[in-house]
Backbone as CSV, one residue per row, in Angstrom:
resi,resn,N_x,N_y,N_z,CA_x,CA_y,CA_z,C_x,C_y,C_z
1,UNK,68.402,8.521,-127.713,69.392,9.556,-127.626,70.149,9.644,-128.956
2,UNK,70.236,10.817,-129.507,70.854,11.025,-130.814,72.353,11.293,-130.662
3,UNK,73.175,10.651,-131.538,74.616,10.865,-131.492,74.974,12.136,-132.238
4,UNK,76.032,12.800,-131.775,76.488,13.997,-132.470,77.264,13.596,-133.707
5,UNK,77.492,14.550,-134.579,78.194,14.291,-135.831,79.620,13.784,-135.563
6,UNK,80.318,14.349,-134.580,81.681,13.938,-134.254,81.708,12.489,-133.748
7,UNK,80.720,12.087,-133.003,80.687,10.735,-132.465,80.461,9.688,-133.555
8,UNK,79.681,10.029,-134.564,79.416,9.048,-135.620,80.628,8.855,-136.529
9,UNK,81.502,9.868,-136.659,82.679,9.752,-137.511,83.851,9.090,-136.806
10,UNK,83.836,9.045,-135.507,84.952,8.499,-134.739,85.075,6.997,-134.962
11,UNK,86.302,6.559,-135.209,86.534,5.122,-135.378,86.617,4.462,-134.011
12,UNK,86.500,3.186,-133.980,86.499,2.439,-132.729,87.811,1.711,-132.483
13,UNK,88.930,2.324,-132.777,90.227,1.719,-132.509,90.823,1.062,-133.734
14,UNK,91.944,0.426,-133.513,92.680,-0.215,-134.593,91.928,-1.451,-135.081
15,UNK,91.833,-1.638,-136.398,91.175,-2.847,-136.921,92.007,-4.082,-136.632
16,UNK,91.390,-5.221,-136.553,92.079,-6.480,-136.294,92.996,-6.828,-137.458
17,UNK,94.124,-7.412,-137.134,95.053,-7.834,-138.172,94.570,-9.132,-138.791
18,UNK,94.742,-9.246,-140.090,94.287,-10.435,-140.799,95.292,-11.585,-140.704
19,UNK,96.575,-11.261,-140.441,97.593,-12.307,-140.461,97.796,-12.987,-139.102
20,UNK,97.100,-12.566,-138.067,97.133,-13.183,-136.740,98.553,-13.384,-136.217
21,UNK,99.292,-12.287,-135.960,100.676,-12.415,-135.492,100.753,-12.992,-134.079
22,UNK,101.849,-13.654,-133.793,102.103,-14.237,-132.470,103.412,-13.678,-131.937
23,UNK,103.502,-13.564,-130.628,104.733,-13.095,-129.992,105.751,-14.231,-130.001
24,UNK,106.994,-13.889,-130.334,108.072,-14.859,-130.397,109.296,-14.239,-129.743
25,UNK,109.939,-14.977,-128.872,111.144,-14.493,-128.221,112.346,-15.099,-128.922
26,UNK,113.288,-14.235,-129.306,114.486,-14.664,-130.015,115.700,-14.059,-129.317
27,UNK,116.735,-14.851,-129.124,117.978,-14.353,-128.541,118.884,-13.882,-129.668
28,UNK,119.248,-12.604,-129.636,120.129,-12.025,-130.640,121.422,-11.573,-129.982
29,UNK,122.529,-11.651,-130.707,123.761,-11.061,-130.191,123.563,-9.554,-130.000
30,UNK,124.263,-8.982,-129.052,124.107,-7.557,-128.732,124.271,-6.641,-129.926
31,UNK,125.223,-6.966,-130.800,125.477,-6.137,-131.980,124.256,-6.088,-132.898
32,UNK,123.634,-7.245,-133.151,122.446,-7.279,-134.010,121.254,-6.601,-133.339
33,UNK,121.105,-6.806,-132.044,119.993,-6.193,-131.316,120.082,-4.669,-131.381
34,UNK,121.286,-4.150,-131.184,121.477,-2.698,-131.242,121.198,-2.186,-132.655
35,UNK,121.712,-2.903,-133.671,121.479,-2.485,-135.050,119.990,-2.465,-135.366
36,UNK,119.283,-3.506,-134.927,117.853,-3.607,-135.202,117.095,-2.447,-134.568
37,UNK,117.409,-2.139,-133.328,116.730,-1.029,-132.647,116.985,0.300,-133.354
38,UNK,118.251,0.560,-133.698,118.604,1.816,-134.371,117.970,1.877,-135.750
39,UNK,118.043,0.776,-136.497,117.486,0.714,-137.851,115.969,0.939,-137.839
40,UNK,115.294,0.378,-136.854,113.842,0.537,-136.752,113.467,1.994,-136.518
41,UNK,114.185,2.667,-135.637,113.897,4.074,-135.356,114.241,4.942,-136.559
42,UNK,115.387,4.678,-137.172,115.830,5.461,-138.323,114.835,5.384,-139.475
43,UNK,114.303,4.196,-139.727,113.379,3.995,-140.843,111.915,4.080,-140.443
44,UNK,111.660,4.428,-139.172,110.295,4.562,-138.654,109.462,3.324,-138.946
45,UNK,110.031,2.155,-138.622,109.351,0.872,-138.824,109.390,0.084,-137.530
46,UNK,108.504,-0.846,-137.402,108.472,-1.729,-136.255,109.569,-2.775,-136.399
47,UNK,110.205,-3.142,-135.281,111.258,-4.157,-135.342,110.720,-5.476,-135.888
48,UNK,109.490,-5.809,-135.553,108.886,-7.036,-136.047,108.756,-7.053,-137.558
49,UNK,108.453,-5.900,-138.153,108.346,-5.813,-139.614,109.696,-6.087,-140.270
50,UNK,110.756,-5.537,-139.686,112.099,-5.716,-140.242,112.511,-7.178,-140.159
51,UNK,112.270,-7.803,-139.019,112.632,-9.213,-138.845,111.796,-10.094,-139.769
52,UNK,110.514,-9.799,-139.897,109.637,-10.572,-140.785,110.123,-10.489,-142.226
53,UNK,110.470,-9.283,-142.666,110.964,-9.100,-144.029,112.264,-9.887,-144.247
54,UNK,113.158,-9.857,-143.266,114.425,-10.583,-143.388,114.203,-12.096,-143.435
55,UNK,113.298,-12.601,-142.607,113.020,-14.039,-142.608,112.355,-14.488,-143.902
56,UNK,111.481,-13.666,-144.445,110.853,-14.013,-145.731,111.892,-14.085,-146.843
57,UNK,112.818,-13.113,-146.872,113.873,-13.112,-147.884,114.760,-14.342,-147.719
58,UNK,115.075,-14.693,-146.488,115.888,-15.882,-146.223,115.172,-17.147,-146.682
59,UNK,113.876,-17.236,-146.387,113.100,-18.414,-146.775,113.037,-18.549,-148.293
60,UNK,112.863,-17.426,-148.999,112.819,-17.473,-150.465,114.142,-17.975,-151.036
61,UNK,115.269,-17.481,-150.493,116.579,-17.941,-150.969,116.778,-19.422,-150.670
62,UNK,116.369,-19.839,-149.476,116.521,-21.249,-149.099,115.655,-22.141,-149.986
63,UNK,114.450,-21.686,-150.299,113.569,-22.472,-151.181,114.153,-22.592,-152.578
64,UNK,114.726,-21.513,-153.095,115.322,-21.543,-154.430,116.523,-22.481,-154.479
65,UNK,117.346,-22.472,-153.443,118.506,-23.366,-153.398,118.063,-24.819,-153.316
66,UNK,117.018,-25.069,-152.557,116.522,-26.446,-152.410,115.946,-26.998,-153.680
67,UNK,115.320,-26.175,-154.497,114.698,-26.620,-155.756,115.718,-26.851,-156.847
68,UNK,116.813,-26.084,-156.830,117.777,-26.174,-157.922,118.691,-27.389,-157.798
69,UNK,118.741,-28.020,-156.641,119.635,-29.170,-156.438,119.022,-30.450,-156.872
């Protein structure tokens, strides 16, 4: 059975992520939770991306402070 042209061009869903993310539950104060939700919608980003970026920045600062002492 021959596939049509449209069927051969169709992708098969989202590709697998290379970084293998895991679900993590974190308790946030209501003020931060609300800010995160609003900020994510405003910037059209996933909340996980925003938290990941913030944690990476925090880790870099912490590493720099640890090395300089």
